[in-house]
Residue, then its C-alpha position, 0 to 999 in steps of 0.5 A: x533125807x528119809x521119811x523118818x528124818x523128816x518127821x523128826x527134823x523139828x525136834x532131833x534132840x528127842x532122838x539123840x543120846x550123847x550126840x548120836x542119833x538113836x535110829x531105833x527110837x527114830x524108826x519107832x516114832x516114824x512108824x507111829x506117825x506113818x500109821x497115824x497120818x496114813x502116810x504111804x511110805x516106810x521110815x527109810x524111804x527117801x522123801x523125794x520118792x513120795x507122792x505130793x499128798x504123802x509129802x504133805x502128810x509128812x510135813x503135816x505130821x511133823x508140824x502137828x505133833x508139836x501141838x502148835x498154838x498157831x498154824x499158817x497154812x497156804x493152799x493146803x489142797x494144791x496138787x492133792x487128790x480128793x481123799x488126801x484133801x479130805x484128810x488134810x481138811x480133817x486134820x486142820x479142823x481137829x487143830x481148830x477144835x483143840x484151840x489152835x489159831x489157823x491162818x488159812x490162805x487159799x484161792x479155793x472159795x469152797x475150801x474157805x467156806x468149809x474151813x474158815x470161821x472168818x474170811x478176809x479178802x485181799x485185793x491189791x495188797x489190802x484187805x477190802x472186806x472181812x466177814x464171818x463165814x456164815x455171812x459170806x456168799x460166793x457172789x460177794x466174795x467174787x466181787x471183793x476179789x475183783x476189787x468191787x464192793x457188794x451192794x449189801x452191807x455184810x462186810x464187817 
């Protein structure tokens, strides 16, 4: 599929008239999102030809334009360069600021400490600790990730 088609996947009904796809309207919409989300692509480009970061930006644009109340985001920076990572993080922070709930799943502790309000650690399929981010330490999180309890009682 093209970038434009991917951007409209979740709401194709907005781009159809009498059962036919309005390509002009779809192209304008795609151009707008490509500019807004800094996607290095043209509307007619095949999605498979894009870099991993630009593919993620297309998915992000498609989802965020629907203004979701809840987002589940898994490993958002995997495979991205520093610039794309900063951009994705800024978009997630914007969503949090507008009131969206975000479940962020990540193995990157720096990412969690930067983006999360609360951190829960899962070990062997169970939550072994949860705390506000400001109470979290790398050492404490590392112990929880290994299935051990930190000596201090910062776990709520």
